[in-house]
N, C-alpha and C positions, 0 to 999 in steps of 0.2 A: 724368712730372707737367710742370705749365705752370708758373707764373709767380704763379698766386696759390694754389696749391696749402700748405694750413697747413707748418710749417716743421716738420722731423725733430723736436727738442723737443715737438712736440704744441701751442706756446703759441697760444691763437685769434691770429686778428689776424697772426698774422707768417709773412711771402711768404716761400716759396723760391725762389730766383733761380739754374735749371738752367744751368751751366756745363762746358766741358770744357775738356779740355788734353791736348798731347801730350810725350808723355817720348821724344826722340828723343836717339842714339847714334850717333857717327860710327864709321868703322874703329878707330880706336884708341880708342874708348870713350870718349872727352866728350860731356859731354853739353849740346845745343842751349841759351841760357837767351834769352831777352828782354830791354829793359830797359823796364818799360814808361813809356808817354810821357803817359798820361793815370791817374787816380784811377780803383781804389782801387791805394793804391801806389805811385803814382806815382813814377819816378826807382831804383825797385827792380829787382832782376831777378827773372824767372820763368819759367815755361813757356811756350810758347807757347800762347794758348786765349784764351779767352771765352764769353762767352753762347750760347745754342746759341736759334735763332730762331724764331719761329713753324714747325711743318710740318718742321723740319727734324732728320732723327736724330744721334745723337751721333759718327759717325763723318763724317755729310756737314759739320759743326760742327766734327769736327778738320782735315779735309783747307780745308775756306773760312779760319778761322783762322789756321792754319801759313802756306797760301798769302798772306792777307793780311798778316801781321804779317813775313814771312819771304823769303818769293818763291820757298820752295822746294814743289815737287810732291811727296807723300807717299802712303803709303798707311795706313790706319788697321788697326793692331792689334788686341791685346785689351788688355781694362781691367787697370789696374796697379794702382790702386788711388783711392778717394774718400777728400776730407776736405769739412768745412763751412766755413767761415769766419764773422764778420761781414757782415754788407752795411750798405748804406742802412739810416736807420732805420726799425724794421718788418719788416726782413727777413735773410735769412742766403743765403748762395751757396753751394749743392751743388755741388761738384764734383768730375767723375767724369776722370781723368787715363788716356790711354789709350798704350799704346806705339802710334810711328810709326817707317816708315825713309821715309828719302830717296829720290827716282825721277825727280829731274829737275831743274828749276830754280836759279837762280843764287842765292845768300844776299845779305839787303841787308835792311834794316830797311825795315819799310812800315806802311800806316797807322795804327796806335798806338804802335809801337814806334821806341821812342827809340835803341835799340841791340842787336846782336845780334853773340852769342859762341859759341862752342866751348870748354865748362870743365872742367877734372878737377874730380876728388874732392878733392882738394886745394887745387884753386881754388873750387872751393864753397863749402867750407869757409871760409875766408879771407874771402868774401864775408858769409858768414853772420855770423862774427867782429866784421865792420866794418860789420855790422847793413842789409847793401849788398841781401840777400836778403829775399824776402817772407816772412811772418812765419809760421813751424812748416815751411816747405817742405822744408831740407835733413830733419830729422825725419821726414816723413813718406817722402821719397825714400831714406832709411836703412832706416826700417820697412818699406819696399818692396822691401828687394833691388835697387835702383836705385844707389845708390850705395853706397859703403864707410864 
């Protein structure tokens, strides 16, 4: 789909903004999160990811976004889940989250990330309870079996 595709609900004039995210776990089972440096949800923790650029596959977008936001080089695995979130007026973000594995690089916040960190399931739940996670992230990760 392209950014001008009608939204999932078929609302005339609603744009779909194609996005990807990366579900990355370390050897201790912790999940990698980035602190968003810009809107939407600036200052809240989320999965690394962002918009798919024209001519880019989802997998290419995952590799690019993770490197830009975390300094890590990853391999992109299979689709973990899909969510839709409200976008700017007249648009919806269609976010496809993929499993990814670290194969190089040095962890550091970059591009539009204000921070990066590994979290346990309990730490993710605490961030959610404090309204520090992006809306719906914990519920989605739990429904996909990523976090208990």
